[in-house]
N, C-alpha and C positions, 0 to 999 in steps of 0.2 A: 721905537726904542724897546717897548715891552716885548715885541716879537723877537728881537735879537737876544734879549736876556733869556728868554725861554729856550732858545736854541742852544745857547752856551751851557745852560744847566743840564739839558738832555744829553749833550755830548760828554759832560763830566761824569754823569751816571753810567753811561756805556763803558767808559774807560775804567771806572772802578770795578764794575762787574767782571770785565775781562781779566783784570789782575787777580781777583779772588778765585776765579775758575782755574787759572793757571797755577795758583798756589795749591789748590786742592789736588789737582792731577799730579803735581810734582811730588807731594808728600805721599800719596797712595797711588802707585802705578796701576794701570788697567790690566786686568787678566783677560787673555785672549783664549777663546774656546777652540782648541786645536782640532776637536772632532768635527767641527763645522766645515773645516777646510780640508779634511782628510779625503784623499781621492777614493773613488768607488772601486770595488774589488776587481771588476773587469778592466780597470785602467792601470793595474800594476801587477807585480808577480805574486802578491799575497793570495791570489785566488787558488794557487796550488795548495796552500795550507788548508783552505776549506775542503778541497777534494780529499786530502789526507784524513780529515776528521770524519767524513762520511764513510770512508773505507774501514775505519776502526769500529763502527757500530756493529752490534751483534745481528744475527740473522733475523731474530724476532723484531728488533727495533727497525731494521731495514724494511721488513714486510709491513710493519705498522705504519711507517712513514709513507710507504708506497700506497697503502690502502687509503691513508688520509688524504693524499694528494689526488688520488684518482676517484674519490667518491665511492659510489656503490660498486664500481667495477673492481674486482679482485683478480690480480694477475698471479697465477700460481702454476706450477708444473704438476703433472699427474702424480709424481712420486713424492710430493711434499707431505709431511706428516700432518694429520688432522689435529693433533693435540696442540700444534702451534697456532691454530686458528687461521690457517691459510686457505682452507677450502670448506665448502658446505656440502652436506650429503645430497646426492642427486636422487630425486624421488620419482621421476618419470622414466619408466623402463618398459620396453616391449621386448619380451623374450620369445623367440620363435622356436617352438619345440620341433625336434627332428626325430622321426621314428627310430627307435632302437639305438639311440646315441647317449643314453643316460640322462636325458633331458628332464625326466620326472623329478629327479633330485633337485635340480635348479628350480623347477616349477614350484615344488612344495616350499622351497626356501623363499621364493618371491611372494607366494601367497601369505606366508607368515610375516614377511616384511611389510606387505601392504596392510595386513590386519593390524599389526602393532603400531603402525604409523598413521592409521585412520585414513587410508587412501582409497580411491575408487578403483576397484579391480574389475576387469571385464569378466562377465559371466554369461554362459549360454542360457537361452530362454528355457529350453527343456532341461529338467533336472538331471536326467540320465545321459545327457549328451556330453561327449568329450571334446568335440570339435566345434569351433565357432565358424560358421560359414561353410562354403563348399570349395570347389576347385577354382581358386583365384578370386572369388567374390564373397563379400559378406553383406547379407541383406538385413533389413531392419527386423525381420522375424527371427533372425538367427541369434540375437543377443538380448539380454535383459537391459532395458533402457536405464541409463544411469540416473540417479535422483537429481532433480533440479536442472536437467538438461545439460549437465556438465560432460566433460570428456574423461576418458580413462587415464589414470596414472600408471596402472600396472596391467600388462597383458602377458598371460603365460599359458593359456590353453592351446591345444592343437589348432593350427590354422595354416592356410596356404598364404604365404607372404605376397602382398600386393603393394608395390611401392607408391602407387597413386592413391590408394584408398586408405591405407593405414594412417598417414598424416592427418586425414580428415577426422579420424576417430580418436586419435591419441591427443593428449595434452601437448601444448607447445613445448619445444626443447626436449622432446623425447629422444632417448638414446636406445638404439636397437642392438640386441645381443642374440647370438645363436651359439649352437654347439655342434661339433662335428666328430666323426669317428672314422677310423680307417675303413674304406668301403668294403673290403672283403670280410673283415671281422663283423661289420654291421650286417652283411647278408647271412653269415653263419648264425648270428644271434636271432635274426628274424625267422630263419628256417626253424630254429629250435623253439622259439617262443610261440609263434603262430601255427606250428606244425604244417608248414606250407607243402610238405611232401604229399599230403593227402589231396591237394588240389590238382596234381598232375596224374592223370590216369596211367597206371602202369609203371610209375617211377619207383615206388617202393618195392614192387616185385622184381624189378631189374637191379635193385641195390643188394649187394651181398650182405650176409649176416655180419653184424658187428661194424658195419660201415654206415656213416651218416648219409642220409638221402641227398644232402647238399653236394656231395662229391659226384653223384650221378648227374645232378642238374648241371654242374660246372663242366662236365665233359662235353655236353652238347646244349648250351643255353638257347641257341637259336631254334633248336628243334622243340624244346620243352615250353618256351614262352607262349606260343599260340594255343597250346593244349590246356592251359590252366582253366579250371572251372571253380566257381564259388559254391556250387551246390553241396559238396561234402561238408562245408562249414556251417550251413544253415539248416536248422531243424525244420520240421513241418510247420511249426507255428511262426518261425522267423523268416520264412521264404516270402518276404514282401519287398517292395521296391525300397522302403526305408532301410532295411537291414542290408540289402544288396549294395546300396550307396555307401553305407557305413563300412562294409567289407572292402569295397574298392578304395576307400580313403586310407585304410590301414595296410592293405596288401600291396606290395610293390617289389619289383625285381630289377629294374634298370634305372640308374640315376635317381635313386629315391631321395637322397639328401637334397639334390638340386631341385627335385620336384616340390618338396616341402617349402623351399625358399623361393618358389615362383617360376621355376624354369619349365617351359613348355615341352611336353614329350615329343612333339612333332619335330623339334630342333635337336634331337639327340645325335643325329649324324652330321650336324652342321657345326664345324669347328669354329667358324667365325661367330656364330651365335653363342657358342659356349664361352668364348673369350669376352664378348660383350656382357654376358651374364655375370661372369666372375668379377669383372671390373665394376659392375653396378653394385654387387654385394660389398665390395671393398669401399665404395663411396657411401653406402647407406648405413653400414653397421659399424658401431663404435668398437665392438669387441666380439670376437669369435673364440669361444672356448674349445679346448681339445680334451676329450674325455680321457685319453691316455695319460694326461698330465693334469688331473683334476685339482689337487691342492694348489699347484702353481697357477692354474687358471683362476681359481677363486681369489688368490692373493692379488693377482693382476686386476681382477674385477673390483676388488676392494679398493685398490689404489685409483682406478679409473673413476669409480663412483663416489669416492671419499666416504666409504662405509667403515664399519668396525668389525672386529672379530665376532662379536655377538650376532651381527647381521648375516654372516656367512656360515654359521655353524650348521652342520647337517647331521641327521640322526644315524645314518648308516651309509657305508661306502657301497656304491653299486657293485654287487658281486659279479665277478667274471664267471659266466656260466661254464661249468665244467662239463665238457662233452663226454658223455659215457661212451658214445660211439666214436670210432676213429674217423679222421678226416684226412685221408692221404691226398692232398691237393698238389698236383704237379706244377712245374713252371709253365707248361703249355696252357693249363687251366687258368693260371693267374694272368697270363698275357691276353688270352681270349676275353677274360672277364674285364680287364682294365680297358681293352679296346672298345668293348660294348658300353662301358660305364666311364667314358672319357670325361664327361661333365663332373661327375663325383670325384674322379681322380684329380682333375685340375683344381677343383674347389678345395679338396683336402690338402693337396700339396702346397697350394699358394698360401693358405692360412696357417698351415703348420710351420712353414718357413717364416711367415710374418710373426707368429707367436714366439718362436725362439729368438727372433731378432728383437722383439720388444723386451724380452727377458734380459737379453744381453745389455740393453740400455738402461735397465732399472737400477743398477748399482751393485756393489759387492755384497750388500746386506740382504739382497732379495732371497737367496736360498736360506739364509738364517731365519728370515721371517717365515718362510714356508715351513721349515722344521719346527719353529716355535708354535705356529698355528696347528700343525698336525698333533703336537703333544697336547695342546689345550683341547682340541676336538676329541682326542682319545680319552682324556680325563673326564670331559663332560659326558661322553658316552658311557663310560664305566660308572659315573655317578648316577646317571639317569636309569641305568639298569639295576642299581642296587637300592632296594626299598629301605634297607636299614640305614644307609647313608642319608637318604632323603629325610628320614624321621629325625636324625640328629640335627639337621639344619641345612641352610643353603651352602652351596659351594662358592668360595670366593676366588676369582681369578685375579692374580696380582698384576699390578701395573708393570709394563715393560716399555721398551723403546718403541714398540709398534702398536701398543694398545693401552687404554686406560683400564683401571680396575673395574670389574663388574661382577655381579652376583648371578648365580644360576640356582633356580629353585624348581619346585614341582610344576609351576606353570609352563616353564620352557620345556621341561621333560615331557609334559603331556602334549605339547604343541608340535615340536619339531620332528615328530615321527608320524604325524597324522597324514592321511591320504587326501586325495582330491575331493571325495564326497564330503568329508568333514568340513573342509575349508569352504566348499561351495555352500553348504548349509549355513555356516557362520556368516559368510559374506552376504548371503541372501537375506538373512534376518536383519543385518545392518542396513541393507537397502530398504527393507520394509520399515525399519525404525525411523530412518531419515525421511521417508515419504510420509509417515504418520505425523512427524513433527511439522512438516510443511503444511499438511492439512490442518493441524491444530493452529498454526500461525494464521492460515487463511480464515479459519473459523473465528479466531479471536478478533481479527480485523472486521469481520462481518458483525460480530456481537457489539463491537465498539460503535460501529455505524448505526446499529439498531438501537442502542441504548439512548441515543439522542435523536429521536424522531421529531419531525416537524409537527407542530400543533395543528390539528385539523381545523378547518374553518367552522365557526359557530353556525349551527343550523337553528332556524326558528323553532321555538318550543311548540310541541303539539299538545292538544287537549287530550287528557286521558280518556280512553273509551269506557263507557259504562256497560258493564256486563250484567246480565240478569243473575240474581242469586241462584245458586245451584240447590236443587232439591235433594234432601238426604235420601239415600237409598234404603229401602225397607228390606232388611234381611229376615229370613224366617228364624224363629227361635230354635236354638239348638236343643236336640233331644239329649237328655242325660244318659250317659252310658251305664249299662247294667253290668256291674262287675260281680263275679262270684265271690262269696265270702271267703276270706282267707282262713286257712286251717292253722290253728295254733301250732307252733313248733314245739316239738318235744325235746327239751334239752336234757342231756344225760346228767344224772345226779352224781356229783363228786363224792367219792368215798371218804368219809371222815375217819381219820385215825384216832383211835382212843388213846388217851393219855393214861399211862400207868402211874 
C-alpha cells in the first residue's frame, strides 16, 4: 500500500513540473542563434563578396597582409619602392672591375657603401697592391684575412673572376655585378691611358704626325701583337718579376673584358667556348652595367639592390678622354678588330640588349627617376665644390616619389671623392680595431678565469732556519775635504741721491 501511494505522488509531481515548463516557454518564446546555422562561405555565393573586399585594399595593406601571412619571406618585385617597406637593402655585393670601363667610379662608391654600413670589405694583403689574386686564382697570401674568420660582404678590387672560388670567399646570398664598355672605345682608352704605343717597337715611327698610334695598330693587329714588349714601361729599379706580372695583369689587347671576367685566352678562336662563357656570365651575374648609360645603370642598380639615392651618389662623372690626335678608323679596321675580339663583342652586345630590355620593363617613370637623380647628383656636386655653401650648413634633399629626404654635409663631401688608397687605409684600420677588440675579449675571459684560482693544498709548516748574526762592516773614516777659503764678494755700493 505504501509503495503504491509513493508512486502516485511521484507521478503527480512530474505532471505539475511539465505544465509549469510549458507555461514559461509559451509566455517567453526561445531566441534562435541564426549565426550558428549560417552556411560557410565556400558553401554559397557570398564568397564573391569576400573577394571584392580584398581587391578594394590599398597596395600597402595588400603587401602588409602578404608579409603577415608569409612570415619572414617578403614577396616583392625589383621595381617596388623601398619607402613602402616592401624590400630590404641588399648588403652582399661582389663587383668585378673591368679595365678601362669606368669601373673605378663604382668601386669607390661601393667602398663608401661598405664603410658607412660597417661591412667587411675585401682588401689586398700588400698595401700598394691593386689586384687581389692572379690570373684566375686567389691565394691566402693575396688578401687580408677578415676579422673573426668571417666572409666578405663587399668585393670591389681588381680581380679575375673565378665562378668556383668566389662563392667560397663571399658571404651567402651575394649578388655579382660587372660593368662593360664598347670594345673599340675601350681599346682607344687603354692605348691613351697606358701609352701602349711604346710597347710596340717601331709603331710610333710608322704613325704619321697628328695621328693616334692606335690607328697604326688597328691596321695590322695580328702583326703587332707578337712584337709587344714590357721593357719600355719598366725602369731599371722596377725590372723585377713582381712588376712584370703587374704589367701583364693591366696590359691587354684582345678580348680584355672577357679576360677580366674569367675567359681563357686560349679559347679566343673557339666560338662554342665563347657562347658557353657568355651564358655563364648571364647565369652568375645579377646586373651588368653599361658605362655609356651610367645614370640609368645606377638607377637600375638601385632598384635591384633596394638602395637609396644617397648610396649611389658619385663625385665626378668619368670624363671621356678627348683625343688630341686624330683616329681615322676605317670600316675594314673595325671589322678586323671585331673578328679578333669576338668574345668581347658577344659579351657587350648580349648585355647591352639585356640592359635596354630591362629598362623597357621598369615602367614609365624610370626615365623620370633617372632625370631626377641626375639633378640631385649635380646639386650635391656643386654643393661639395663650394666651401662657402658648406660653411652655411648642410644641404637638404627633399623627399620625392623615388627617395626619402636626406642631408648632405661635409662628411659626405670629403668621402665620395676619395681614391682607393684612402679607403684601403680606413678599412685596414677598422680591421685592426676589430681584431684588437677580439683580443681584449679573449684577455678579459682569461682574467676572469685567473681571478678565481683554486686554493693550493696546505703544506706542512717548516721550521725557520737560524742564520748567524752578520758582522758589521768596518769602514775607514772619511778624510775631511780641504776647501779653499771663500773670497768675500764685493758688492757695488748704490749711489744715494741727496734730498734737497
